N, CA, C and O of each residue as an XYZ file, in Angstrom:
388
protein
N     104.295     52.398   -131.625
C     104.473     51.510   -130.495
C     103.611     50.264   -130.695
O     102.442     50.356   -131.068
N     104.202     49.108   -130.442
C     103.475     47.854   -130.587
C     102.478     47.683   -129.455
O     102.689     48.156   -128.338
N     101.399     47.001   -129.764
C     100.389     46.709   -128.744
C     100.388     45.221   -128.473
O     100.591     44.410   -129.376
N     100.158     44.870   -127.214
C     100.031     43.475   -126.838
C      98.709     42.981   -127.384
O      97.695     43.658   -127.211
N      98.675     41.825   -128.040
C      97.425     41.352   -128.646
C      96.322     41.156   -127.601
O      96.553     40.609   -126.523
N      95.131     41.615   -127.949
C      93.976     41.429   -127.081
C      93.644     39.948   -126.984
O      93.653     39.240   -127.991
N      93.352     39.480   -125.784
C      92.989     38.089   -125.589
C      94.169     37.143   -125.545
O      93.994     35.941   -125.344
N      95.370     37.668   -125.731
C      96.560     36.823   -125.703
C      96.921     36.474   -124.268
O      96.846     37.317   -123.374
N      97.307     35.240   -124.060
C      97.775     34.859   -122.734
C      99.042     34.034   -122.875
O      99.241     33.336   -123.869
N      99.876     34.125   -121.882
C     101.122     33.378   -121.875
C     100.838     32.031   -121.223
O     100.308     31.975   -120.114
N     101.184     30.961   -121.898
C     100.873     29.627   -121.406
C     102.106     28.808   -121.064
O     101.975     27.670   -120.613
N     103.285     29.345   -121.262
C     104.526     28.632   -121.001
C     104.991     28.899   -119.567
O     105.140     30.053   -119.166
N     105.217     27.842   -118.805
C     105.719     27.973   -117.437
C     107.238     28.029   -117.506
O     107.850     27.158   -118.125
N     107.863     29.024   -116.892
C     109.332     29.096   -116.929
C     109.962     27.983   -116.110
O     109.346     27.446   -115.189
N     111.199     27.644   -116.457
C     111.956     26.645   -115.695
C     112.514     27.241   -114.410
O     112.767     26.521   -113.444
N     112.706     28.556   -114.401
C     113.392     29.224   -113.296
C     112.757     30.590   -113.034
O     112.407     31.323   -113.960
N     112.622     30.908   -111.752
C     112.174     32.245   -111.335
C     113.069     32.686   -110.191
O     113.443     31.889   -109.330
N     113.405     33.964   -110.198
C     114.219     34.558   -109.140
C     113.467     35.755   -108.572
O     113.018     36.624   -109.319
N     113.332     35.799   -107.266
C     112.710     36.939   -106.589
C     113.770     37.642   -105.750
O     114.531     36.997   -105.028
N     113.814     38.953   -105.848
C     114.706     39.772   -105.040
C     113.895     40.256   -103.843
O     112.912     40.981   -104.000
N     114.312     39.853   -102.654
C     113.548     40.179   -101.447
C     113.804     41.610   -100.994
O     114.913     42.130   -101.107
N     112.769     42.218   -100.490
C     112.863     43.528    -99.853
C     111.944     43.482    -98.635
O     111.082     42.607    -98.546
N     112.115     44.399    -97.712
C     111.242     44.366    -96.525
C     109.753     44.396    -96.877
O     108.944     43.772    -96.190
N     109.390     45.110    -97.930
C     107.969     45.242    -98.261
C     107.415     44.042    -99.030
O     106.198     43.864    -99.079
N     108.282     43.208    -99.636
C     107.785     42.084   -100.435
C     108.150     40.720    -99.876
O     107.678     39.706   -100.389
N     108.974     40.666    -98.845
C     109.487     39.391    -98.318
C     108.378     38.372    -98.057
O     108.465     37.236    -98.523
N     107.351     38.761    -97.327
C     106.289     37.805    -96.988
C     105.470     37.428    -98.224
O     105.034     36.282    -98.335
N     105.256     38.344    -99.137
C     104.520     38.050   -100.373
C     105.288     37.027   -101.201
O     104.710     36.067   -101.709
N     106.603     37.241   -101.333
C     107.426     36.333   -102.127
C     107.463     34.928   -101.532
O     107.398     33.943   -102.268
N     107.566     34.826   -100.203
C     107.672     33.514    -99.550
C     106.310     32.842    -99.358
O     106.190     31.636    -99.573
N     105.302     33.582    -98.966
C     104.029     32.982    -98.559
C     102.981     32.909    -99.672
O     102.084     32.067    -99.626
N     103.090     33.779   -100.661
C     102.093     33.786   -101.741
C     102.700     33.301   -103.054
O     102.195     32.359   -103.665
N     103.773     33.939   -103.482
C     104.344     33.602   -104.785
C     104.987     32.218   -104.812
O     104.786     31.460   -105.762
N     105.749     31.887   -103.789
C     106.471     30.617   -103.780
C     105.521     29.418   -103.926
O     105.773     28.557   -104.770
N     104.444     29.329   -103.138
C     103.496     28.225   -103.336
C     102.812     28.269   -104.712
O     102.524     27.229   -105.305
N     102.562     29.467   -105.199
C     101.923     29.588   -106.517
C     102.852     29.066   -107.615
O     102.401     28.377   -108.529
N     104.144     29.388   -107.530
C     105.100     28.883   -108.517
C     105.162     27.358   -108.465
O     105.273     26.710   -109.506
N     105.093     26.785   -107.273
C     105.093     25.322   -107.137
C     103.844     24.729   -107.781
O     103.916     23.711   -108.470
N     102.712     25.363   -107.557
C     101.448     24.883   -108.118
C     101.498     24.852   -109.648
O     100.934     23.953   -110.271
N     102.174     25.832   -110.249
C     102.273     25.882   -111.707
C     103.403     25.024   -112.262
O     103.491     24.837   -113.476
N     104.276     24.495   -111.394
C     105.320     23.584   -111.841
C     106.626     24.217   -112.258
O     107.352     23.642   -113.069
N     106.949     25.393   -111.726
C     108.259     25.993   -111.974
C     109.302     25.081   -111.331
O     109.159     24.714   -110.164
N     110.337     24.714   -112.064
C     111.311     23.733   -111.566
C     112.320     24.286   -110.568
O     112.645     23.631   -109.578
N     112.812     25.488   -110.831
C     113.862     26.090   -110.008
C     113.418     27.466   -109.542
O     112.785     28.219   -110.283
N     113.762     27.778   -108.302
C     113.359     29.060   -107.709
C     114.491     29.578   -106.832
O     115.059     28.835   -106.032
N     114.812     30.849   -106.988
C     115.826     31.492   -106.149
C     115.183     32.620   -105.374
O     114.311     33.323   -105.884
N     115.613     32.786   -104.152
C     115.313     33.970   -103.357
C     116.634     34.669   -103.095
O     117.560     34.070   -102.548
N     116.727     35.936   -103.484
C     117.946     36.703   -103.295
C     117.674     37.775   -102.247
O     116.756     38.584   -102.386
N     118.485     37.764   -101.200
C     118.390     38.747   -100.117
C     119.616     39.652   -100.223
O     120.670     39.328    -99.677
N     119.485     40.809   -100.939
C     120.650     41.652   -101.203
C     121.223     42.349    -99.971
O     122.406     42.691    -99.962
N     120.429     42.564    -98.949
C     120.934     43.222    -97.736
C     121.668     42.218    -96.846
O     122.722     42.529    -96.290
N     121.106     41.009    -96.714
C     121.701     39.960    -95.878
C     122.775     39.156    -96.612
O     123.477     38.352    -95.998
N     122.905     39.371    -97.927
C     123.908     38.706    -98.764
C     123.702     37.193    -98.815
O     124.616     36.421    -98.529
N     122.488     36.785    -99.182
C     122.134     35.366    -99.244
C     121.355     35.077   -100.526
O     120.475     35.841   -100.919
N     121.695     33.959   -101.168
C     120.892     33.404   -102.253
C     120.451     32.024   -101.795
O     121.282     31.181   -101.455
N     119.145     31.793   -101.787
C     118.587     30.476   -101.475
C     118.130     29.864   -102.793
O     117.396     30.497   -103.552
N     118.561     28.638   -103.068
C     118.173     27.946   -104.300
C     117.264     26.777   -103.947
O     117.558     25.997   -103.041
N     116.156     26.668   -104.676
C     115.160     25.626   -104.424
C     114.915     24.825   -105.695
O     115.032     25.338   -106.808
N     114.571     23.557   -105.501
C     114.185     22.660   -106.584
C     112.809     22.104   -106.245
O     112.551     21.725   -105.103
N     111.934     22.056   -107.230
C     110.595     21.511   -107.015
C     110.635     19.995   -107.177
O     110.998     19.486   -108.238
N     110.262     19.280   -106.122
C     110.199     17.817   -106.146
C     108.859     17.374   -105.587
O     108.514     17.696   -104.450
N     108.109     16.639   -106.386
C     106.791     16.129   -105.990
C     105.891     17.248   -105.466
O     105.155     17.060   -104.498
N     105.958     18.413   -106.116
C     105.099     19.533   -105.751
C     105.541     20.331   -104.544
O     104.834     21.240   -104.109
N     106.708     20.005   -103.992
C     107.218     20.706   -102.808
C     108.586     21.313   -103.102
O     109.391     20.733   -103.831
N     108.838     22.491   -102.525
C     110.147     23.121   -102.668
C     111.134     22.487   -101.711
O     110.862     22.347   -100.519
N     112.292     22.101   -102.247
C     113.398     21.573   -101.465
C     114.545     22.567   -101.596
O     114.994     22.852   -102.706
N     115.027     23.101   -100.462
C     116.174     24.006   -100.537
C     117.405     23.163   -100.848
O     117.812     22.320   -100.049
N     117.996     23.401   -102.025
C     119.142     22.610   -102.462
C     120.457     23.224   -102.031
O     121.444     22.515   -101.834
N     120.478     24.539   -101.882
C     121.711     25.193   -101.481
C     121.437     26.612   -101.018
O     120.410     27.218   -101.324
N     122.408     27.112   -100.264
C     122.357     28.481    -99.752
C     123.746     29.065    -99.963
O     124.748     28.472    -99.563
N     123.794     30.223   -100.589
C     125.059     30.865   -100.913
C     125.129     32.201   -100.196
O     124.149     32.944   -100.153
N     126.292     32.504    -99.632
C     126.489     33.771    -98.930
C     127.834     34.364    -99.316
O     128.680     33.700    -99.915
N     128.009     35.617    -98.962
C     129.294     36.265    -99.190
C     129.518     36.646   -100.634
O     128.579     36.746   -101.423
N     130.779     36.856   -100.967
C     131.142     37.364   -102.288
C     131.808     36.299   -103.156
O     132.556     36.636   -104.074
N     131.557     35.051   -102.889
C     132.184     33.957   -103.632
C     131.617     33.838   -105.039
O     130.602     34.448   -105.374
N     132.292     33.044   -105.848
C     131.764     32.634   -107.143
C     130.859     31.440   -106.874
O     131.196     30.583   -106.058
N     129.722     31.372   -107.545
C     128.782     30.278   -107.304
C     128.181     29.807   -108.619
O     127.833     30.613   -109.482
N     128.064     28.506   -108.756
C     127.358     27.889   -109.872
C     126.063     27.343   -109.290
O     126.069     26.352   -108.560
N     124.957     27.996   -109.617
C     123.678     27.696   -108.985
C     122.725     27.105   -110.025
O     122.459     27.731   -111.051
N     122.213     25.901   -109.759
C     121.253     25.303   -110.693
C     120.037     26.213   -110.894
O     119.575     26.835   -109.938
N     119.525     26.298   -112.096
C     119.769     25.457   -113.249
C     120.868     25.960   -114.182
O     121.005     25.440   -115.289
N     121.643     26.943   -113.776
C     122.664     27.524   -114.648
C     124.025     26.919   -114.339
O     124.904     27.590   -113.798
N     124.192     25.653   -114.683
C     125.401     24.904   -114.363
C     126.632     25.412   -115.114
O     127.756     25.231   -114.645
N     126.439     26.036   -116.256
C     127.557     26.468   -117.091
C     128.044     27.875   -116.769
O     129.003     28.350   -117.376
N     127.399     28.543   -115.826
C     127.722     29.933   -115.525
C     128.117     30.068   -114.061
O     127.413     29.591   -113.170
N     129.241     30.717   -113.824
C     129.652     31.012   -112.456
C     129.298     32.467   -112.175
O     129.718     33.364   -112.905
N     128.529     32.698   -111.119
C     128.085     34.047   -110.772
C     128.973     34.644   -109.691
O     129.350     33.965   -108.735
N     129.301     35.914   -109.853
C     130.039     36.662   -108.840
C     129.003     37.234   -107.878
O     128.414     38.281   -108.147
N     128.782     36.553   -106.768
C     127.724     36.965   -105.840
C     127.936     38.358   -105.269
O     126.966     39.049   -104.959
N     129.163     38.774   -105.129
C     129.445     40.113   -104.603
C     128.786     41.222   -105.405
O     128.525     42.301   -104.874
N     128.519     40.970   -106.667
C     127.873     41.993   -107.508
C     126.376     42.106   -107.246
O     125.741     43.058   -107.700
N     125.797     41.134   -106.511
C     124.360     41.147   -106.233
C     123.995     41.962   -105.003
O     122.851     42.391   -104.855
N     124.945     42.173   -104.138
C     124.633     42.709   -102.815
C     124.577     44.222   -102.745
O     125.229     44.937   -103.505
N     123.766     44.679   -101.796
C     123.707     46.108   -101.484
C     125.010     46.469   -100.767
O     125.545     45.655   -100.014
N     125.519     47.669   -100.992
C     126.739     48.068   -100.283
C     126.518     48.136    -98.780
O     125.426     48.478    -98.324
N     127.536     47.815    -98.020
C     127.451     47.898    -96.559
C     128.224     49.123    -96.098
O     129.139     49.606    -96.766
N     127.815     49.608    -94.922
C     128.576     50.706    -94.326
C     127.980     52.005    -94.424
O     128.554     52.985    -93.948
């Protein structure tokens, strides 16, 4: 089994982060992680609410998150930064009923 190098740190900031919300992590994702991602300069951020069937897409502008779009239901969606890919949102959601 490979070992992670001692003293190694990751220094590359991702362009995109997606958080899947749950009742136990919702406030952590919105109140702690979201500002931290902005501070580090992550360009795109998604919040996915699988029970409520919502994807919120954000873009970082001048250090602040701007909600660029909100997607609901089972439609096909092209969500930045993945302009070349259409996502079937219905596959993201928790079953109802």
